[in-house]
BAMAR-889404 format. One record per residue (C-alpha): x, y, z; chain; residue in three letters. Coordinates in nm, 4 decimals. Layout:
<rs>
        x        y        z mol type
        X        Y        Z   A  ALA
...
</rs>
This chain:
<rs>
        x        y        z mol type
  -0.7551  -1.5951   1.0850   A  MET
  -0.7443  -1.4948   0.7202   A  MET
  -0.4815  -1.2415   0.6258   A  LYS
  -0.6648  -0.9720   0.4384   A  LYS
  -0.6208  -0.5991   0.4623   A  ILE
  -0.9229  -0.3820   0.5254   A  ARG
  -0.7400  -0.0540   0.5563   A  GLY
  -0.7682   0.3242   0.5554   A  VAL
  -0.5089   0.5943   0.4927   A  TRP
  -0.4793   0.8764   0.7487   A  LEU
  -0.3634   1.2028   0.5922   A  THR
  -0.2655   1.5514   0.7035   A  THR
  -0.4204   1.7050   0.3917   A  ALA
  -0.7951   1.7849   0.4003   A  ALA
  -0.8265   1.6073   0.7359   A  SER
  -0.8084   1.6974   1.1018   A  ASP
  -0.7859   1.3377   1.2254   A  VAL
  -0.4229   1.3788   1.3409   A  LEU
  -0.4645   1.7241   1.4929   A  GLU
  -0.5444   1.5994   1.8430   A  SER
  -0.5230   1.2822   2.0492   A  LYS
  -0.8982   1.2961   2.0964   A  ASP
  -0.9559   1.3019   1.7192   A  ASN
  -0.7256   1.0021   1.6779   A  ILE
  -0.9089   0.8108   1.9511   A  LYS
  -1.2509   0.8756   1.7948   A  LYS
  -1.1207   0.7830   1.4496   A  ALA
  -0.9803   0.4488   1.5652   A  MET
  -1.3092   0.3608   1.7348   A  GLN
  -1.5001   0.4479   1.4182   A  LEU
  -1.2714   0.2321   1.2026   A  LEU
  -1.2834  -0.0673   1.4366   A  ALA
  -1.6630  -0.0547   1.4534   A  GLU
  -1.6927  -0.0290   1.0733   A  ALA
  -1.4888  -0.3482   1.0237   A  GLY
  -1.1415  -0.2256   0.9348   A  PHE
  -0.8304  -0.4017   1.0622   A  ASN
  -0.5415  -0.1798   0.9434   A  THR
  -0.4560   0.1914   0.9446   A  VAL
  -0.1882   0.3604   0.7344   A  PHE
  -0.0953   0.6889   0.9084   A  PRO
   0.1249   0.9268   0.7112   A  VAL
   0.4680   0.9677   0.8738   A  VAL
   0.6771   1.1366   0.6000   A  TRP
   0.5360   1.4366   0.4184   A  ASN
   0.6831   1.7487   0.2532   A  ASN
   1.0304   1.6891   0.3955   A  GLY
   0.9057   1.6367   0.7516   A  HIS
   0.8334   1.3393   0.9749   A  THR
   0.5238   1.3102   1.1938   A  LEU
   0.7252   1.1453   1.4699   A  TYR
   1.0397   1.2790   1.6449   A  PRO
   1.3146   1.1669   1.4065   A  SER
   1.6837   1.1497   1.4942   A  ALA
   1.7586   1.0840   1.1257   A  VAL
   1.5846   1.4022   1.0109   A  LEU
   1.7361   1.5992   1.2966   A  ASN
   2.0898   1.4788   1.2219   A  ASN
   2.0569   1.5671   0.8529   A  ASN
   1.8484   1.8847   0.8587   A  PHE
   1.8224   2.0070   1.2189   A  GLY
   1.4467   1.9462   1.2198   A  ILE
   1.3005   1.6805   1.4477   A  GLU
   0.9333   1.6757   1.3462   A  ILE
   0.6785   1.8649   1.1366   A  PHE
   0.6721   2.1965   1.3314   A  PRO
   0.2945   2.2078   1.4088   A  PRO
   0.3353   1.8710   1.5857   A  PHE
   0.6318   1.9718   1.8030   A  THR
   0.6034   1.8029   2.1426   A  GLY
   0.3874   1.5209   2.0071   A  ARG
   0.4519   1.1836   1.8438   A  ASP
   0.1665   1.1256   1.5991   A  ILE
   0.2723   0.7698   1.5162   A  LEU
   0.2935   0.6694   1.8842   A  ALA
  -0.0503   0.8224   1.9467   A  GLU
  -0.2073   0.6282   1.6593   A  VAL
  -0.0473   0.3030   1.7798   A  ILE
  -0.1664   0.3653   2.1357   A  GLU
  -0.5293   0.4083   2.0278   A  GLU
  -0.5334   0.1515   1.7453   A  ALA
  -0.3706  -0.1500   1.9083   A  THR
  -0.6244  -0.2206   2.1871   A  PRO
  -0.8999  -0.2156   1.9224   A  LEU
  -0.7295  -0.4821   1.7118   A  GLY
  -0.6196  -0.2364   1.4427   A  LEU
  -0.2723  -0.2930   1.3020   A  GLU
  -0.0608   0.0111   1.2142   A  VAL
   0.1506   0.0374   0.8978   A  ILE
   0.3232   0.3783   0.8756   A  PRO
   0.2889   0.5329   0.5304   A  TRP
   0.5848   0.7248   0.3829   A  PHE
   0.3675   0.9347   0.1546   A  GLU
   0.6350   1.1598   0.0030   A  PHE
   0.8889   0.8840  -0.0625   A  GLY
   1.1676   1.0392  -0.2714   A  PHE
   0.9895   1.3756  -0.3060   A  ILE
   1.1636   1.6673  -0.1332   A  ALA
   0.8730   1.9108  -0.1267   A  ALA
   0.5559   2.0376  -0.2865   A  PHE
   0.6635   2.3490  -0.4819   A  LYS
   0.9017   2.5594  -0.2646   A  GLN
   1.1921   2.4871  -0.5054   A  ASP
   1.2593   2.1682  -0.3119   A  GLY
   1.2166   2.3129   0.0368   A  GLY
   1.4702   2.2705   0.3152   A  HIS
   1.6009   1.9392   0.1783   A  ILE
   1.7225   2.0686  -0.1590   A  ILE
   1.8221   2.4003   0.0000   A  ASN
   2.0653   2.2237   0.2336   A  LYS
   2.1662   1.9409   0.0001   A  LYS
   2.1417   2.0703  -0.3582   A  PRO
   2.3468   1.7704  -0.4734   A  GLU
   2.0479   1.5501  -0.3804   A  TRP
   1.8210   1.7141  -0.6378   A  ALA
   1.6792   1.5136  -0.9266   A  GLY
   1.7426   1.6703  -1.2691   A  LYS
   1.5628   1.6534  -1.6027   A  ASP
   1.7316   1.6555  -1.9456   A  LYS
   1.7471   2.0381  -1.9385   A  ASP
   1.9362   2.0212  -1.6065   A  ASN
   1.6360   2.1725  -1.4265   A  GLN
   1.4986   2.0567  -1.0906   A  LEU
   1.3015   1.7358  -1.1491   A  LEU
   0.9445   1.8546  -1.0997   A  THR
   0.6189   1.6801  -1.1865   A  LYS
   0.2703   1.8052  -1.0920   A  ASN
   0.4435   2.0698  -0.8758   A  ASP
   0.6264   1.8045  -0.6685   A  PHE
   1.0041   1.8537  -0.6528   A  VAL
   1.1976   1.5268  -0.6477   A  TRP
   1.5212   1.4205  -0.4910   A  MET
   1.7395   1.2008  -0.7112   A  ASN
   1.5934   0.8571  -0.6342   A  SER
   1.8907   0.6882  -0.8062   A  LEU
   2.1527   0.8522  -0.5808   A  ASP
   2.2887   0.6103  -0.3158   A  PRO
   2.3096   0.8950  -0.0590   A  GLU
   1.9446   0.9867  -0.1108   A  VAL
   1.8471   0.6201  -0.0961   A  GLN
   2.0381   0.5712   0.2305   A  ASP
   1.8686   0.8753   0.3867   A  PHE
   1.5181   0.7582   0.2992   A  VAL
   1.5988   0.3985   0.3932   A  LEU
   1.7210   0.5164   0.7336   A  SER
   1.3789   0.6796   0.7961   A  LEU
   1.2063   0.3467   0.7266   A  PHE
   1.4468   0.1563   0.9515   A  LEU
   1.4156   0.4137   1.2303   A  GLU
   1.0395   0.3553   1.2390   A  VAL
   1.0781  -0.0229   1.2096   A  ALA
   1.3157  -0.0283   1.5084   A  ARG
   1.1387   0.2152   1.7377   A  ASN
   0.7664   0.1379   1.7090   A  TYR
   0.5359  -0.1585   1.7611   A  GLN
   0.3984  -0.1695   1.4088   A  ILE
   0.2783  -0.4323   1.1599   A  ALA
   0.4900  -0.3051   0.8707   A  GLY
   0.6007  -0.0079   0.6608   A  VAL
   0.4644   0.1334   0.3366   A  GLN
   0.6074   0.3011   0.0283   A  GLY
   0.3863   0.4924  -0.2113   A  ASP
   0.3552   0.5935  -0.5751   A  ASP
   0.6675   0.7970  -0.4877   A  ARG
   0.8780   0.5092  -0.3510   A  LEU
   1.0364   0.3230  -0.5074   A  PRO
   0.9767   0.5716  -0.7883   A  ALA
   1.1069   0.8616  -0.9911   A  MET
   0.9444   1.0505  -1.2788   A  PRO
   1.0760   0.9020  -1.6012   A  SER
   1.1813   1.2554  -1.6989   A  GLU
   1.4636   1.2243  -1.4408   A  GLY
   1.8068   1.0665  -1.4285   A  GLY
   1.9986   1.3433  -1.6073   A  TYR
   2.2020   1.4615  -1.3064   A  ASP
   2.5805   1.4382  -1.3402   A  GLN
   2.6185   1.1411  -1.1035   A  LYS
   2.3639   0.9231  -1.2853   A  THR
   2.4926   1.0218  -1.6296   A  LYS
   2.8461   0.9302  -1.5231   A  LYS
   2.7283   0.5881  -1.4007   A  LEU
   2.5431   0.5294  -1.7282   A  TYR
   2.8450   0.6322  -1.9360   A  ARG
   3.0708   0.3972  -1.7377   A  SER
   2.8441   0.1062  -1.8340   A  GLN
   2.7500   0.1955  -2.1918   A  PHE
   3.0191   0.4363  -2.3123   A  GLY
   2.7647   0.7021  -2.4088   A  GLU
   2.5225   0.9514  -2.2559   A  ASP
   2.1680   0.8446  -2.1652   A  PRO
   1.9078   0.8869  -2.4428   A  PRO
   1.7409   1.2293  -2.4446   A  LEU
   1.4086   1.0551  -2.5123   A  ASP
   1.3328   0.9639  -2.1515   A  PHE
   1.0776   0.6993  -2.2589   A  LYS
   1.3401   0.4946  -2.4474   A  THR
   1.2614   0.1368  -2.3281   A  PRO
   1.6199   0.0411  -2.2375   A  SER
   1.6630   0.3697  -2.0421   A  TRP
   1.3330   0.3119  -1.8569   A  LEU
   1.4464  -0.0419  -1.7727   A  ARG
   1.7975   0.0596  -1.6546   A  TRP
   1.6638   0.3209  -1.4116   A  ARG
   1.3781   0.0967  -1.2924   A  ALA
   1.6321  -0.1752  -1.2110   A  ASN
   1.8204   0.0632  -0.9799   A  ILE
   1.4940   0.1342  -0.7965   A  LEU
   1.4119  -0.2384  -0.7844   A  ASN
   1.7478  -0.2998  -0.6164   A  ASP
   1.6686  -0.0252  -0.3657   A  PHE
   1.3367  -0.1919  -0.2785   A  LEU
   1.5160  -0.5257  -0.2419   A  ALA
   1.7590  -0.3652   0.0025   A  LYS
   1.4779  -0.1972   0.1968   A  LEU
   1.2946  -0.5317   0.2159   A  TYR
   1.6059  -0.7129   0.3360   A  ARG
   1.6934  -0.4518   0.6006   A  GLU
   1.3386  -0.4309   0.7387   A  VAL
   1.3217  -0.8110   0.7672   A  LYS
   1.6532  -0.8111   0.9575   A  LYS
   1.4896  -0.5940   1.2223   A  ILE
   1.1791  -0.8130   1.2369   A  ASN
   1.0987  -1.0856   0.9809   A  PRO
   0.7278  -1.0486   1.0565   A  ASN
   0.7123  -0.6850   0.9483   A  LEU
   0.5127  -0.6340   0.6278   A  ILE
   0.6725  -0.4371   0.3468   A  VAL
   0.3940  -0.2863   0.1399   A  SER
   0.3856  -0.0456  -0.1523   A  VAL
   0.0985   0.1563  -0.2970   A  SER
   0.2037   0.2182  -0.6590   A  PRO
   0.0265   0.3770  -0.9526   A  SER
  -0.1514   0.1166  -1.1705   A  PRO
   0.0803  -0.0827  -1.3974   A  TYR
   0.1921  -0.0207  -1.6745   A  PRO
   0.1197   0.3540  -1.6330   A  PHE
   0.3295   0.3550  -1.3145   A  GLY
   0.6243   0.2007  -1.4974   A  PHE
   0.6198   0.4407  -1.7925   A  ASN
   0.5654   0.7529  -1.5829   A  GLU
   0.7389   0.6686  -1.2517   A  TYR
   0.9611   0.3619  -1.3159   A  LEU
   0.7460   0.1476  -1.0814   A  GLN
   0.8141  -0.2103  -1.1885   A  ASP
   0.5443  -0.4044  -1.0034   A  VAL
   0.5814  -0.7384  -1.1916   A  PRO
   0.9499  -0.7508  -1.0999   A  THR
   0.8731  -0.6719  -0.7344   A  TRP
   0.6375  -0.9686  -0.7254   A  ILE
   0.8693  -1.2019  -0.9172   A  ASN
   1.1682  -1.1146  -0.6981   A  ARG
   0.9651  -1.1488  -0.3784   A  GLY
   1.0717  -0.8051  -0.2526   A  ILE
   0.7276  -0.6858  -0.1422   A  VAL
   0.4646  -0.8518   0.0777   A  ASP
   0.1567  -0.6485  -0.0081   A  LEU
   0.0702  -0.4211  -0.2999   A  ILE
  -0.2057  -0.1602  -0.2903   A  HIS
  -0.2314  -0.0218  -0.6444   A  PRO
  -0.4078   0.3131  -0.6479   A  GLN
  -0.7122   0.2300  -0.8610   A  LEU
  -0.8541   0.5787  -0.8158   A  TYR
  -1.1506   0.5885  -1.0535   A  ARG
  -1.4817   0.7604  -0.9896   A  ARG
  -1.6945   0.5356  -1.2123   A  HIS
  -1.7618   0.1749  -1.1172   A  ILE
  -1.7039   0.0380  -1.4696   A  ASP
  -1.3596   0.1998  -1.4853   A  GLU
  -1.2717   0.0608  -1.1418   A  TYR
  -1.3876  -0.2890  -1.2407   A  LYS
  -1.1811  -0.2660  -1.5592   A  GLY
  -0.8647  -0.1937  -1.3592   A  LEU
  -0.9390  -0.4837  -1.1206   A  VAL
  -0.9971  -0.7206  -1.4126   A  ASP
  -0.6658  -0.6102  -1.5628   A  ASP
  -0.4905  -0.6810  -1.2292   A  LEU
  -0.6353  -1.0322  -1.2192   A  VAL
  -0.5359  -1.1030  -1.5810   A  ASP
  -0.1892  -0.9553  -1.5384   A  ARG
  -0.0834  -1.1048  -1.2060   A  PHE
  -0.2881  -1.4252  -1.1837   A  GLY
  -0.4704  -1.5926  -0.8970   A  GLN
  -0.1438  -1.7042  -0.7375   A  GLU
  -0.0557  -1.3411  -0.6539   A  ASN
  -0.3967  -1.1987  -0.5657   A  LEU
  -0.3621  -1.2669  -0.1935   A  SER
  -0.0806  -1.0047  -0.2020   A  LYS
  -0.2977  -0.7379  -0.3669   A  ILE
  -0.5463  -0.5084  -0.1903   A  SER
  -0.6323  -0.2179  -0.4212   A  PRO
  -0.6612   0.1429  -0.3134   A  GLY
  -1.0146   0.2798  -0.3624   A  ILE
  -1.0785   0.6545  -0.3856   A  LEU
  -1.3659   0.7451  -0.1530   A  ILE
  -1.3062   1.1201  -0.1196   A  ARG
  -1.1163   1.3899  -0.3077   A  SER
  -1.2007   1.7592  -0.3232   A  GLY
  -1.5762   1.7746  -0.3827   A  ASN
  -1.5990   1.4059  -0.4725   A  TYR
  -1.7502   1.1638  -0.2208   A  GLN
  -1.8190   0.8029  -0.3185   A  ILE
  -2.1733   0.6740  -0.2614   A  THR
  -2.2216   0.3735  -0.0312   A  PRO
  -2.3639   0.1732  -0.3223   A  ASP
  -2.0632   0.2405  -0.5479   A  THR
  -1.8175   0.1499  -0.2707   A  LEU
  -2.0037  -0.1749  -0.2028   A  TRP
  -1.9967  -0.2613  -0.5740   A  GLN
  -1.6184  -0.2061  -0.5733   A  CYS
  -1.5697  -0.4275  -0.2682   A  ILE
  -1.7981  -0.7037  -0.3990   A  ARG
  -1.6214  -0.6990  -0.7348   A  HIS
  -1.2874  -0.7346  -0.5526   A  ASN
  -1.4095  -1.0421  -0.3637   A  ARG
  -1.5646  -1.2099  -0.6663   A  ARG
  -1.2391  -1.1503  -0.8562   A  SER
  -1.0349  -1.3263  -0.5861   A  GLY
  -0.9100  -1.0058  -0.4199   A  ILE
  -0.9428  -1.0333  -0.0414   A  ARG
  -0.9113  -0.6734   0.0770   A  GLY
  -0.8736  -0.3062  -0.0060   A  GLU
  -0.7463   0.0234   0.1359   A  VAL
  -0.9624   0.3351   0.1243   A  LEU
  -0.8301   0.6811   0.0470   A  PHE
  -0.8925   0.8441   0.2846   A  PHE
  -1.0344   0.8584   0.6402   A  PHE
  -1.2514   1.1686   0.5946   A  GLU
  -1.4613   0.9857   0.3362   A  GLY
  -1.5819   0.7578   0.6164   A  LEU
  -1.6311   1.0465   0.8564   A  ASN
  -1.8308   1.2679   0.6173   A  ALA
  -2.2109   1.3163   0.6283   A  ASP
  -2.2390   1.2099   0.9937   A  HIS
  -2.0203   0.9036   0.9272   A  GLN
  -2.2645   0.7676   0.6671   A  ALA
  -2.0121   0.5455   0.4885   A  LEU
  -1.8692   0.3994   0.8107   A  ALA
  -2.2218   0.3206   0.9358   A  THR
  -2.3092   0.1615   0.6014   A  PHE
  -2.0056  -0.0718   0.6168   A  LEU
  -2.0821  -0.1655   0.9754   A  LYS
  -2.4430  -0.2498   0.8831   A  ASP
  -2.3196  -0.4564   0.5865   A  LYS
  -2.0923  -0.6582   0.8195   A  ASN
  -1.7968  -0.5555   0.6028   A  TYR
  -1.5449  -0.7350   0.8253   A  ALA
  -1.6947  -1.0726   0.7354   A  ASN
  -1.7359  -1.0290   0.3610   A  LEU
  -1.5562  -1.3440   0.2462   A  VAL
  -1.5826  -1.4925  -0.1024   A  TYR
  -1.3503  -1.7811  -0.1896   A  LEU
  -1.4185  -2.0107  -0.4813   A  GLN
  -1.2766  -2.2588  -0.7306   A  TYR
  -0.9507  -2.1281  -0.8787   A  GLY
  -0.8473  -1.9102  -0.5828   A  ASN
  -0.4977  -1.9628  -0.4410   A  ILE
  -0.3509  -1.8475  -0.1100   A  GLY
  -0.3004  -1.8874   0.2642   A  ASP
  -0.6693  -1.8236   0.3264   A  ASP
  -0.7620  -2.1160   0.0981   A  VAL
  -0.5174  -2.3344   0.2927   A  GLN
  -0.6861  -2.2262   0.6152   A  GLU
  -1.0241  -2.3376   0.4789   A  ILE
  -0.8804  -2.6674   0.3583   A  GLN
  -0.7372  -2.7343   0.7033   A  GLN
  -1.0714  -2.6575   0.8706   A  LYS
  -1.2535  -2.8921   0.6334   A  LEU
  -0.9933  -3.1635   0.6975   A  LYS
  -1.0236  -3.1148   1.0748   A  ASP
  -1.3981  -3.1677   1.0414   A  LYS
  -1.3480  -3.4933   0.8525   A  GLY
  -1.3960  -3.3822   0.4920   A  TYR
  -1.1780  -3.5211   0.2123   A  GLU
  -0.9903  -3.2364   0.0439   A  ILE
  -0.6693  -3.4000  -0.0799   A  GLY
  -0.3655  -3.1787  -0.0127   A  LYS
  -0.3846  -2.8685   0.2061   A  THR
  -0.1899  -2.6772  -0.0595   A  ASP
  -0.3784  -2.3469  -0.0711   A  GLY
  -0.5182  -2.4284  -0.4152   A  ASN
  -0.8995  -2.4209  -0.4373   A  PHE
  -0.9457  -2.7120  -0.6798   A  GLY
  -1.2264  -2.9568  -0.7545   A  SER
  -1.1699  -3.1682  -0.4398   A  LEU
  -1.1903  -2.8598  -0.2179   A  THR
  -1.5041  -2.7442  -0.4027   A  LYS
  -1.6686  -3.0853  -0.3515   A  SER
  -1.5766  -3.0796   0.0185   A  ALA
  -1.7255  -2.7304   0.0578   A  VAL
  -2.0477  -2.8426  -0.1159   A  GLU
  -2.0742  -3.1450   0.1156   A  LYS
  -2.0089  -2.9284   0.4211   A  PHE
  -2.2775  -2.6855   0.3028   A  GLN
  -2.5331  -2.9663   0.2553   A  ARG
  -2.4496  -3.1082   0.5983   A  ASP
  -2.5129  -2.7660   0.7527   A  ASN
  -2.8317  -2.6727   0.5615   A  SER
  -2.6519  -2.4123   0.3505   A  LEU
  -2.6938  -2.3581  -0.0229   A  SER
  -2.4400  -2.6023  -0.1794   A  PRO
  -2.2757  -2.3684  -0.4303   A  ASP
  -1.9166  -2.4651  -0.3444   A  GLY
  -1.8324  -2.1023  -0.2633   A  VAL
  -1.7045  -2.0052   0.0807   A  VAL
  -1.9098  -1.6914   0.1451   A  GLY
  -1.9807  -1.5195   0.4801   A  PRO
  -2.2282  -1.7826   0.6077   A  GLU
  -2.0188  -2.0808   0.5100   A  THR
  -1.7014  -1.9212   0.6463   A  TYR
  -1.8632  -1.8397   0.9827   A  THR
  -2.0002  -2.1942   1.0141   A  LYS
  -1.6677  -2.3492   0.9101   A  LEU
  -1.4749  -2.1481   1.1686   A  MET
  -1.7135  -2.2299   1.4553   A  SER
</rs>
């Protein structure tokens, strides 16, 4: 079947979905019925794991987020999700962040040498989040070992970094260790203007190498595991958090990217999608499933606006999306989840001339198997494939528009 992510993030903030096994069970049933195929449960938040972690215990004497002592949230999600056909990709929400406020919490308290520093030698803090030094090999090894622990110990589909991994506020990098490394290469201190292009690039490259290592090590455990990242939109994410998405794609060190296109107005959302398509091209769109904001504080997306976002994704060549976050589907007597179920969200397919990807190759193979001339099964939706689709549509009393939509796809797969 087509590889496309229809996902939802499960949070601890503003949500009680993870507070009991029964809540998890009901949530997974709701998601499966609404047409989702992937869940992203948070497993690393505010210096704590949501599963019993030997890595965290060895480093900080804490095994799991204290309110969840005696439970394994990740195992519970997997247990309820898997029989319903939902794949689980654990989400390391805090990435390289030590804590929210708290002067860095227990991590910086025990390992002050791990703290990120700004140019005034203060704790690296942005929007009240206190950062570890993302460029420090020790910090990188600690966070990497959390990812690998989960990859080894659980039956999952992949692992996910966030807008905080690989990332660091561009105000950072002024700790003694990083400055010494910079001086050894350039014979001078780093620029005090933290947005200096060469200084942005140098630090981003260190984070790119970390992602490459994470990718390599995860694939050693299981080559089928997906490595996904949910960055801030580019280029904002690069300038503010050193997130170098084009390089990740070009180096092949990420499988799926879920840029957080969190806009509350449909025109702004469409603008960000159009920029993605222009920037990364059709050849990379099968790797991109944007994050859509459906709930935050008092904001709740309307069913119509969500459907416009999803339809715009499909017509742009984007095959899937991830919704932030579960409670938006559960609100108002599950109105949004019911809406998606009624719209047959799971089968919203829209492939057309110019699209490129494994899903196009799948369609080409099906057409070939049914005796239609498509040329090469190369995953490139060109004029021959379009003609074959039109002929198939005419032969099956469908409107011959050359677009593989829900009806054509269902007929082709039967």
